[in-house]
ZADO-1210 file (C-alpha; in nm, 4 decimals, padded with zeros to 6 digits):
<atoms>
<atom x="09.1220" y="09.7955" z="-03.8520" code="UNK" pos="1"/>
<atom x="09.2379" y="10.1045" z="-04.0421" code="UNK" pos="2"/>
<atom x="09.4117" y="09.8987" z="-04.3104" code="UNK" pos="3"/>
<atom x="09.1049" y="09.6773" z="-04.3549" code="UNK" pos="4"/>
<atom x="08.8803" y="09.9802" z="-04.4107" code="UNK" pos="5"/>
<atom x="09.1292" y="10.1350" z="-04.6523" code="UNK" pos="6"/>
<atom x="09.1287" y="09.8154" z="-04.8576" code="UNK" pos="7"/>
<atom x="08.7495" y="09.8009" z="-04.8470" code="UNK" pos="8"/>
<atom x="08.7215" y="10.1596" z="-04.9750" code="UNK" pos="9"/>
<atom x="08.9693" y="10.0875" z="-05.2538" code="UNK" pos="10"/>
<atom x="08.7765" y="09.7742" z="-05.3532" code="UNK" pos="11"/>
<atom x="08.4378" y="09.9481" z="-05.3296" code="UNK" pos="12"/>
<atom x="08.4934" y="10.2870" z="-05.4948" code="UNK" pos="13"/>
<atom x="08.8400" y="10.2579" z="-05.6493" code="UNK" pos="14"/>
<atom x="08.8577" y="10.4333" z="-05.9843" code="UNK" pos="15"/>
<atom x="08.6117" y="10.7014" z="-05.8712" code="UNK" pos="16"/>
<atom x="08.6515" y="11.0332" z="-05.6988" code="UNK" pos="17"/>
<atom x="08.4928" y="11.0742" z="-05.3575" code="UNK" pos="18"/>
<atom x="08.2928" y="11.3729" z="-05.2301" code="UNK" pos="19"/>
<atom x="08.2757" y="11.4234" z="-04.8531" code="UNK" pos="20"/>
<atom x="08.0929" y="11.6818" z="-04.6444" code="UNK" pos="21"/>
<atom x="08.3504" y="11.8211" z="-04.4019" code="UNK" pos="22"/>
<atom x="08.2019" y="11.9265" z="-04.0683" code="UNK" pos="23"/>
<atom x="08.5263" y="11.9407" z="-03.8726" code="UNK" pos="24"/>
<atom x="08.4163" y="11.6561" z="-03.6462" code="UNK" pos="25"/>
<atom x="08.5768" y="11.3183" z="-03.6009" code="UNK" pos="26"/>
<atom x="08.3518" y="11.1206" z="-03.8384" code="UNK" pos="27"/>
<atom x="08.4018" y="11.3308" z="-04.1507" code="UNK" pos="28"/>
<atom x="08.7694" y="11.3746" z="-04.0610" code="UNK" pos="29"/>
<atom x="08.8250" y="11.0006" z="-04.0284" code="UNK" pos="30"/>
<atom x="08.6332" y="10.9184" z="-04.3485" code="UNK" pos="31"/>
<atom x="08.8324" y="11.1805" z="-04.5383" code="UNK" pos="32"/>
<atom x="09.1591" y="11.0463" z="-04.3980" code="UNK" pos="33"/>
<atom x="09.0691" y="10.6890" z="-04.4895" code="UNK" pos="34"/>
<atom x="08.9708" y="10.7906" z="-04.8428" code="UNK" pos="35"/>
<atom x="09.2956" y="10.9828" z="-04.8920" code="UNK" pos="36"/>
<atom x="09.4950" y="10.6764" z="-04.7896" code="UNK" pos="37"/>
<atom x="09.2834" y="10.4505" z="-05.0104" code="UNK" pos="38"/>
<atom x="09.2489" y="10.6661" z="-05.3220" code="UNK" pos="39"/>
<atom x="09.5040" y="10.9486" z="-05.3026" code="UNK" pos="40"/>
<atom x="09.4379" y="11.3072" z="-05.1975" code="UNK" pos="41"/>
<atom x="09.3734" y="11.4206" z="-05.5547" code="UNK" pos="42"/>
<atom x="09.0670" y="11.1938" z="-05.5660" code="UNK" pos="43"/>
<atom x="08.9069" y="11.3157" z="-05.2421" code="UNK" pos="44"/>
<atom x="08.6991" y="11.6341" z="-05.2549" code="UNK" pos="45"/>
<atom x="08.5919" y="11.8057" z="-04.9353" code="UNK" pos="46"/>
<atom x="08.2819" y="12.0242" z="-04.9265" code="UNK" pos="47"/>
<atom x="08.2378" y="12.2775" z="-04.6470" code="UNK" pos="48"/>
<atom x="07.8729" y="12.3805" z="-04.6100" code="UNK" pos="49"/>
<atom x="07.8121" y="12.6466" z="-04.3458" code="UNK" pos="50"/>
<atom x="07.4559" y="12.7682" z="-04.2967" code="UNK" pos="51"/>
<atom x="07.5443" y="13.1355" z="-04.2644" code="UNK" pos="52"/>
<atom x="07.8156" y="13.1657" z="-04.0010" code="UNK" pos="53"/>
<atom x="07.9500" y="12.8394" z="-03.8560" code="UNK" pos="54"/>
<atom x="08.1232" y="12.8906" z="-03.5219" code="UNK" pos="55"/>
<atom x="08.3577" y="12.5949" z="-03.5642" code="UNK" pos="56"/>
<atom x="08.4308" y="12.6106" z="-03.9383" code="UNK" pos="57"/>
<atom x="08.7981" y="12.6591" z="-03.8533" code="UNK" pos="58"/>
<atom x="08.8044" y="12.2855" z="-03.7763" code="UNK" pos="59"/>
<atom x="08.6824" y="12.2074" z="-04.1281" code="UNK" pos="60"/>
<atom x="08.9586" y="12.4212" z="-04.2765" code="UNK" pos="61"/>
<atom x="09.2096" y="12.2553" z="-04.0454" code="UNK" pos="62"/>
<atom x="09.1131" y="11.9131" z="-04.1798" code="UNK" pos="63"/>
<atom x="09.1246" y="11.9950" z="-04.5530" code="UNK" pos="64"/>
<atom x="09.4543" y="12.1779" z="-04.5077" code="UNK" pos="65"/>
<atom x="09.6014" y="11.8929" z="-04.3049" code="UNK" pos="66"/>
<atom x="09.5032" y="11.6354" z="-04.5686" code="UNK" pos="67"/>
<atom x="09.5807" y="11.8755" z="-04.8558" code="UNK" pos="68"/>
<atom x="09.2647" y="11.7787" z="-05.0403" code="UNK" pos="69"/>
<atom x="09.0829" y="11.9961" z="-05.2950" code="UNK" pos="70"/>
<atom x="08.7737" y="12.1528" z="-05.1438" code="UNK" pos="71"/>
<atom x="08.4791" y="12.3814" z="-05.2066" code="UNK" pos="72"/>
<atom x="08.2979" y="12.6139" z="-04.9676" code="UNK" pos="73"/>
<atom x="07.9248" y="12.6293" z="-05.0444" code="UNK" pos="74"/>
<atom x="07.7173" y="12.8366" z="-04.8027" code="UNK" pos="75"/>
<atom x="07.3669" y="12.6883" z="-04.7876" code="UNK" pos="76"/>
<atom x="07.2061" y="12.9784" z="-04.5987" code="UNK" pos="77"/>
<atom x="07.0100" y="13.1229" z="-04.8922" code="UNK" pos="78"/>
<atom x="06.8578" y="12.7811" z="-04.9658" code="UNK" pos="79"/>
<atom x="06.7649" y="12.7020" z="-04.6054" code="UNK" pos="80"/>
<atom x="06.6204" y="13.0488" z="-04.5490" code="UNK" pos="81"/>
<atom x="06.4130" y="13.0301" z="-04.8675" code="UNK" pos="82"/>
<atom x="06.2817" y="12.6874" z="-04.7695" code="UNK" pos="83"/>
<atom x="06.1943" y="12.7965" z="-04.4156" code="UNK" pos="84"/>
<atom x="06.0207" y="13.1105" z="-04.5481" code="UNK" pos="85"/>
<atom x="05.8113" y="12.9091" z="-04.7932" code="UNK" pos="86"/>
<atom x="05.7100" y="12.6582" z="-04.5250" code="UNK" pos="87"/>
<atom x="05.6088" y="12.9377" z="-04.2852" code="UNK" pos="88"/>
<atom x="05.3984" y="13.1060" z="-04.5521" code="UNK" pos="89"/>
<atom x="05.2297" y="12.7928" z="-04.6856" code="UNK" pos="90"/>
<atom x="05.2180" y="12.5381" z="-04.4032" code="UNK" pos="91"/>
<atom x="05.2397" y="12.7202" z="-04.0727" code="UNK" pos="92"/>
<atom x="05.4250" y="13.0011" z="-03.8986" code="UNK" pos="93"/>
<atom x="05.5859" y="12.7836" z="-03.6302" code="UNK" pos="94"/>
<atom x="05.8574" y="12.5506" z="-03.7568" code="UNK" pos="95"/>
<atom x="05.8873" y="12.2221" z="-03.5717" code="UNK" pos="96"/>
<atom x="06.2120" y="12.1127" z="-03.4091" code="UNK" pos="97"/>
<atom x="06.2231" y="11.8171" z="-03.6498" code="UNK" pos="98"/>
<atom x="06.2185" y="12.0505" z="-03.9487" code="UNK" pos="99"/>
<atom x="06.4747" y="12.2891" z="-03.8032" code="UNK" pos="100"/>
<atom x="06.7117" y="12.0080" z="-03.7061" code="UNK" pos="101"/>
<atom x="06.6848" y="11.8108" z="-04.0312" code="UNK" pos="102"/>
<atom x="06.6525" y="12.0747" z="-04.3036" code="UNK" pos="103"/>
<atom x="07.0204" y="12.1673" z="-04.3145" code="UNK" pos="104"/>
<atom x="07.1332" y="11.8042" z="-04.3227" code="UNK" pos="105"/>
<atom x="06.9084" y="11.7260" z="-04.6195" code="UNK" pos="106"/>
<atom x="07.0152" y="12.0346" z="-04.8127" code="UNK" pos="107"/>
<atom x="07.3787" y="11.9472" z="-04.7459" code="UNK" pos="108"/>
<atom x="07.3256" y="11.5998" z="-04.8909" code="UNK" pos="109"/>
<atom x="07.1623" y="11.7468" z="-05.2021" code="UNK" pos="110"/>
<atom x="07.4622" y="11.9781" z="-05.2297" code="UNK" pos="111"/>
<atom x="07.7063" y="11.6876" z="-05.2072" code="UNK" pos="112"/>
<atom x="07.5275" y="11.5023" z="-05.4868" code="UNK" pos="113"/>
<atom x="07.5252" y="11.8203" z="-05.6952" code="UNK" pos="114"/>
<atom x="07.9009" y="11.8535" z="-05.6493" code="UNK" pos="115"/>
<atom x="07.9455" y="11.4856" z="-05.7385" code="UNK" pos="116"/>
<atom x="07.7400" y="11.5397" z="-06.0544" code="UNK" pos="117"/>
<atom x="07.9577" y="11.8353" z="-06.1516" code="UNK" pos="118"/>
<atom x="08.2802" y="11.6441" z="-06.0826" code="UNK" pos="119"/>
<atom x="08.1667" y="11.3331" z="-06.2697" code="UNK" pos="120"/>
<atom x="08.2442" y="10.9712" z="-06.1842" code="UNK" pos="121"/>
<atom x="08.2203" y="11.0546" z="-05.8146" code="UNK" pos="122"/>
<atom x="08.0698" y="10.8847" z="-05.5104" code="UNK" pos="123"/>
<atom x="07.9318" y="11.0541" z="-05.1992" code="UNK" pos="124"/>
<atom x="08.0644" y="10.9270" z="-04.8678" code="UNK" pos="125"/>
<atom x="07.8364" y="10.8505" z="-04.5755" code="UNK" pos="126"/>
<atom x="08.0058" y="10.9506" z="-04.2472" code="UNK" pos="127"/>
<atom x="07.7704" y="10.7988" z="-03.9865" code="UNK" pos="128"/>
<atom x="07.8918" y="10.5583" z="-03.7198" code="UNK" pos="129"/>
<atom x="07.7082" y="10.2692" z="-03.5523" code="UNK" pos="130"/>
<atom x="07.6707" y="10.4311" z="-03.2095" code="UNK" pos="131"/>
<atom x="07.5006" y="10.7423" z="-03.3484" code="UNK" pos="132"/>
<atom x="07.2865" y="10.5402" z="-03.5877" code="UNK" pos="133"/>
<atom x="07.1649" y="10.3082" z="-03.3111" code="UNK" pos="134"/>
<atom x="07.0041" y="10.5924" z="-03.1174" code="UNK" pos="135"/>
<atom x="06.8826" y="10.7779" z="-03.4255" code="UNK" pos="136"/>
<atom x="07.1361" y="11.0597" z="-03.4390" code="UNK" pos="137"/>
<atom x="07.1268" y="11.0916" z="-03.8145" code="UNK" pos="138"/>
<atom x="06.8888" y="11.2532" z="-04.0626" code="UNK" pos="139"/>
<atom x="06.6978" y="11.0308" z="-04.3017" code="UNK" pos="140"/>
<atom x="06.7950" y="11.1320" z="-04.6577" code="UNK" pos="141"/>
<atom x="07.0434" y="11.3717" z="-04.5009" code="UNK" pos="142"/>
<atom x="07.3683" y="11.2545" z="-04.3419" code="UNK" pos="143"/>
<atom x="07.2207" y="10.9023" z="-04.3305" code="UNK" pos="144"/>
<atom x="07.2438" y="10.8890" z="-04.7118" code="UNK" pos="145"/>
<atom x="07.5484" y="10.8249" z="-04.9296" code="UNK" pos="146"/>
<atom x="07.6983" y="10.5760" z="-05.1737" code="UNK" pos="147"/>
<atom x="07.9318" y="10.3959" z="-04.9344" code="UNK" pos="148"/>
<atom x="07.9655" y="10.3923" z="-04.5555" code="UNK" pos="149"/>
<atom x="08.3115" y="10.3213" z="-04.4109" code="UNK" pos="150"/>
<atom x="08.2147" y="10.3793" z="-04.0465" code="UNK" pos="151"/>
<atom x="07.8621" y="10.2432" z="-04.0259" code="UNK" pos="152"/>
<atom x="07.9664" y="09.9310" z="-03.8347" code="UNK" pos="153"/>
<atom x="08.2124" y="10.1103" z="-03.6052" code="UNK" pos="154"/>
<atom x="08.1365" y="10.2229" z="-03.2518" code="UNK" pos="155"/>
<atom x="08.2133" y="10.5783" z="-03.1422" code="UNK" pos="156"/>
<atom x="08.5373" y="10.4830" z="-02.9673" code="UNK" pos="157"/>
<atom x="08.6492" y="10.2705" z="-03.2639" code="UNK" pos="158"/>
<atom x="08.6162" y="10.5697" z="-03.4974" code="UNK" pos="159"/>
<atom x="08.8447" y="10.7657" z="-03.2657" code="UNK" pos="160"/>
<atom x="09.0951" y="10.4791" z="-03.2607" code="UNK" pos="161"/>
<atom x="09.1058" y="10.4770" z="-03.6418" code="UNK" pos="162"/>
<atom x="09.1544" y="10.8538" z="-03.6359" code="UNK" pos="163"/>
<atom x="09.4641" y="10.8119" z="-03.4217" code="UNK" pos="164"/>
<atom x="09.5887" y="10.5339" z="-03.6498" code="UNK" pos="165"/>
<atom x="09.5588" y="10.7789" z="-03.9377" code="UNK" pos="166"/>
<atom x="09.7598" y="11.0403" z="-03.7481" code="UNK" pos="167"/>
<atom x="09.4836" y="11.3019" z="-03.7625" code="UNK" pos="168"/>
<atom x="09.5062" y="11.6077" z="-03.5356" code="UNK" pos="169"/>
<atom x="09.3901" y="11.5273" z="-03.1820" code="UNK" pos="170"/>
<atom x="09.1563" y="11.8272" z="-03.1622" code="UNK" pos="171"/>
<atom x="08.9564" y="11.6943" z="-03.4590" code="UNK" pos="172"/>
<atom x="08.9345" y="11.3417" z="-03.3174" code="UNK" pos="173"/>
<atom x="08.8332" y="11.4593" z="-02.9721" code="UNK" pos="174"/>
<atom x="08.5953" y="11.7380" z="-03.0794" code="UNK" pos="175"/>
<atom x="08.2674" y="11.6855" z="-02.8938" code="UNK" pos="176"/>
<atom x="07.9871" y="11.6038" z="-03.1408" code="UNK" pos="177"/>
<atom x="07.7035" y="11.8564" z="-03.1374" code="UNK" pos="178"/>
<atom x="07.3793" y="11.9050" z="-03.3259" code="UNK" pos="179"/>
<atom x="07.4638" y="12.2602" z="-03.4335" code="UNK" pos="180"/>
<atom x="07.1183" y="12.3808" z="-03.3308" code="UNK" pos="181"/>
<atom x="07.0628" y="12.3582" z="-02.9566" code="UNK" pos="182"/>
<atom x="07.4103" y="12.4670" z="-02.8503" code="UNK" pos="183"/>
<atom x="07.4444" y="12.1363" z="-02.6663" code="UNK" pos="184"/>
<atom x="07.6650" y="11.8362" z="-02.7335" code="UNK" pos="185"/>
<atom x="07.5174" y="11.5021" z="-02.8377" code="UNK" pos="186"/>
<atom x="07.5901" y="11.3655" z="-02.4913" code="UNK" pos="187"/>
<atom x="07.4048" y="11.6573" z="-02.3284" code="UNK" pos="188"/>
<atom x="07.1023" y="11.5774" z="-02.5445" code="UNK" pos="189"/>
<atom x="07.1282" y="11.2029" z="-02.4801" code="UNK" pos="190"/>
<atom x="07.1535" y="11.2292" z="-02.1050" code="UNK" pos="191"/>
<atom x="07.4315" y="10.9677" z="-02.1165" code="UNK" pos="192"/>
<atom x="07.7811" y="10.9455" z="-02.2601" code="UNK" pos="193"/>
<atom x="07.9078" y="10.7711" z="-02.5712" code="UNK" pos="194"/>
<atom x="08.1261" y="10.5611" z="-02.3415" code="UNK" pos="195"/>
<atom x="07.8136" y="10.4275" z="-02.1687" code="UNK" pos="196"/>
<atom x="07.6400" y="10.3762" z="-02.5040" code="UNK" pos="197"/>
<atom x="07.9369" y="10.1890" z="-02.6542" code="UNK" pos="198"/>
<atom x="07.9708" y="09.9725" z="-02.3436" code="UNK" pos="199"/>
<atom x="07.6048" y="09.8737" z="-02.3708" code="UNK" pos="200"/>
<atom x="07.6294" y="09.8009" z="-02.7425" code="UNK" pos="201"/>
<atom x="07.9369" y="09.5823" z="-02.6870" code="UNK" pos="202"/>
<atom x="07.8284" y="09.3996" z="-02.3713" code="UNK" pos="203"/>
<atom x="07.4548" y="09.4526" z="-02.3217" code="UNK" pos="204"/>
<atom x="07.5362" y="09.5969" z="-01.9799" code="UNK" pos="205"/>
<atom x="07.4632" y="09.9342" z="-01.8243" code="UNK" pos="206"/>
<atom x="07.2324" y="10.1204" z="-01.5870" code="UNK" pos="207"/>
<atom x="06.8763" y="09.9948" z="-01.6280" code="UNK" pos="208"/>
<atom x="06.7252" y="10.3401" z="-01.6863" code="UNK" pos="209"/>
<atom x="06.9883" y="10.4245" z="-01.9484" code="UNK" pos="210"/>
<atom x="06.9393" y="10.0941" z="-02.1306" code="UNK" pos="211"/>
<atom x="06.5644" y="10.1562" z="-02.1424" code="UNK" pos="212"/>
<atom x="06.6220" y="10.5042" z="-02.2848" code="UNK" pos="213"/>
<atom x="06.8695" y="10.3761" z="-02.5451" code="UNK" pos="214"/>
<atom x="06.6256" y="10.1107" z="-02.6606" code="UNK" pos="215"/>
<atom x="06.3386" y="10.3610" z="-02.6780" code="UNK" pos="216"/>
<atom x="06.5525" y="10.5864" z="-02.8958" code="UNK" pos="217"/>
<atom x="06.6544" y="10.2907" z="-03.1123" code="UNK" pos="218"/>
<atom x="06.2984" y="10.1700" z="-03.1604" code="UNK" pos="219"/>
<atom x="06.1742" y="10.5185" z="-03.2487" code="UNK" pos="220"/>
<atom x="06.4450" y="10.5677" z="-03.5121" code="UNK" pos="221"/>
<atom x="06.4713" y="10.2174" z="-03.6558" code="UNK" pos="222"/>
<atom x="06.2921" y="10.3316" z="-03.9732" code="UNK" pos="223"/>
<atom x="06.6077" y="10.5297" z="-04.0597" code="UNK" pos="224"/>
<atom x="06.8156" y="10.2134" z="-04.0822" code="UNK" pos="225"/>
<atom x="06.5740" y="09.9741" z="-04.2518" code="UNK" pos="226"/>
<atom x="06.4986" y="09.9617" z="-04.6256" code="UNK" pos="227"/>
<atom x="06.1882" y="10.1528" z="-04.7263" code="UNK" pos="228"/>
<atom x="05.8822" y="09.9247" z="-04.6939" code="UNK" pos="229"/>
<atom x="05.7438" y="09.8194" z="-05.0278" code="UNK" pos="230"/>
<atom x="05.4288" y="09.6451" z="-05.1396" code="UNK" pos="231"/>
<atom x="05.4898" y="09.2935" z="-05.2660" code="UNK" pos="232"/>
<atom x="05.2610" y="09.1717" z="-05.5430" code="UNK" pos="233"/>
<atom x="05.0991" y="08.8379" z="-05.4803" code="UNK" pos="234"/>
<atom x="05.1703" y="08.5703" z="-05.7421" code="UNK" pos="235"/>
</atoms>
């Protein structure tokens, strides 16, 4: 599968540079590794975007150093704090969980497109995978955006398999995904594991209560995956 994705990236964005947000998790690590193999390390630009202090930013540095790709560190804290302050003053003093959990992701995507604009002839990589997308673990116009999506049809365990094919460090491939806000892993928030989710998505089988929860999450977040509705003029 790795070689097929590498060819697809080369066919899709060959001749351009690629800008990738580097979180230190498996998805951004695998996308960066695939792009390096497809386009060469000189054409892959990593962007580290802590919001103040990031407890696991050492993993991001580990990845860019391992791949030997050029990278920038852009701390987004001043922007997120200014935005939160303005919202509190003009809309309401209590920020919702949706705002707090999505604001950073959207500012990071704006930052990636700003870097791409500065670099010139560059494309922004989407790093979402199918398992996360299915249950809505992405931010609309945040990490769900991008110009090309190498992993969007891959299940969680398939992304890890590609990571091993690429020879990436095990600690990056196996790093437990987390939302960076609650202090919990994705699986803690789900109430089920990615293994159970992937098994259901592949076979349609699983515990009845878990399947019902997965489908509720999918239905509630389907708007993130579908094209924006548009009015069609009548002829």
